C-alpha positions as CSV (number, residue, x, y, z in Angstrom):
1,X,-13.4,14.0,-1.5
2,X,-12.8,10.7,-3.2
3,X,-12.1,7.8,-0.9
4,X,-10.6,4.4,-1.8
5,X,-10.9,1.3,0.3
6,X,-7.2,1.4,1.1
7,X,-7.8,4.7,2.7
8,X,-10.4,3.3,5.2
9,X,-9.0,-0.1,6.0
10,X,-7.3,-0.4,9.3
11,X,-3.6,0.6,9.0
12,X,-2.0,-2.4,10.5
13,X,-4.2,-5.5,10.1
14,X,-1.8,-8.4,10.5
15,X,-1.9,-11.3,8.0
16,X,-1.9,-14.9,9.3
17,X,0.4,-17.5,8.0
18,X,-2.4,-19.8,6.7
19,X,-2.4,-20.2,2.9
20,X,-5.3,-18.1,1.7
21,X,-5.4,-16.3,5.0
22,X,-5.0,-12.9,3.3
23,X,-8.2,-13.4,1.3
24,X,-10.2,-14.5,4.3
25,X,-8.8,-11.7,6.4
26,X,-9.6,-9.2,3.8
27,X,-13.2,-10.5,3.3
28,X,-13.7,-10.4,7.1
29,X,-12.3,-6.9,7.3
30,X,-14.6,-5.7,4.5
31,X,-17.6,-7.0,6.4
32,X,-16.4,-5.2,9.6
33,X,-15.9,-2.0,7.6
34,X,-19.4,-2.3,6.0
35,X,-20.9,-2.2,9.5
36,X,-19.8,1.4,9.6
37,X,-20.0,2.3,5.9
38,X,-22.8,0.3,4.2
39,X,-22.7,-0.1,0.4
40,X,-25.5,2.3,0.0
41,X,-23.7,5.1,1.8
42,X,-22.3,7.9,-0.2
43,X,-18.6,8.5,0.4
44,X,-19.3,12.2,-0.2
45,X,-20.6,12.5,3.4
46,X,-17.8,10.6,5.1
47,X,-15.2,12.8,6.8
48,X,-11.6,11.9,7.3
49,X,-12.2,12.2,11.0
50,X,-14.9,9.5,10.8
51,X,-12.6,7.2,8.8
52,X,-9.9,7.6,11.4
53,X,-12.4,6.9,14.2
54,X,-13.5,3.6,12.5
55,X,-9.8,2.6,11.9
56,X,-9.1,3.0,15.7
57,X,-12.3,1.1,16.6
58,X,-11.5,-1.8,14.2
59,X,-7.8,-2.0,15.3
60,X,-8.9,-2.3,18.9
61,X,-11.5,-5.0,18.2
62,X,-10.4,-8.4,19.4
63,X,-10.1,-11.1,16.7
64,X,-10.5,-14.9,17.0
65,X,-7.5,-15.3,14.6
66,X,-5.3,-13.5,17.1
67,X,-6.4,-15.5,20.1
68,X,-9.0,-12.8,20.9
69,X,-6.3,-10.1,21.0
70,X,-6.8,-7.0,18.9
71,X,-4.6,-6.1,15.9
72,X,-3.2,-3.3,18.0
73,X,-2.1,-5.7,20.7
74,X,-0.6,-8.2,18.2
75,X,1.2,-5.3,16.4
76,X,2.6,-3.8,19.6
77,X,3.7,-7.2,20.9
78,X,5.4,-8.1,17.7
79,X,7.2,-4.7,17.4
80,X,8.3,-4.8,21.1
81,X,9.8,-8.2,20.6
82,X,11.4,-7.3,17.3
83,X,9.4,-10.0,15.5
84,X,8.6,-9.6,11.8
85,X,5.2,-8.3,11.0
86,X,3.3,-8.7,7.7
87,X,0.7,-6.1,6.7
88,X,-2.4,-6.0,4.4
89,X,-2.0,-2.8,2.5
């Protein structure tokens, strides 16, 4: 199975409004992903189930940029209040 980074990044990481925030958020997220999938790790041994587990873990992890709320909490709050939401894809 061939994985791409887009397949393992959390599905709704919300981008801040700070110029350059997307790049910093992406670099931070890559570091978080590397905690679970080090550079040396072969993607041949990573299951889709494990990828989904890591996505859930990372989306539930509080972030300083969101006032120590998780991306899940920010996303749910924004969608419940009909606010616009930007995504990193």
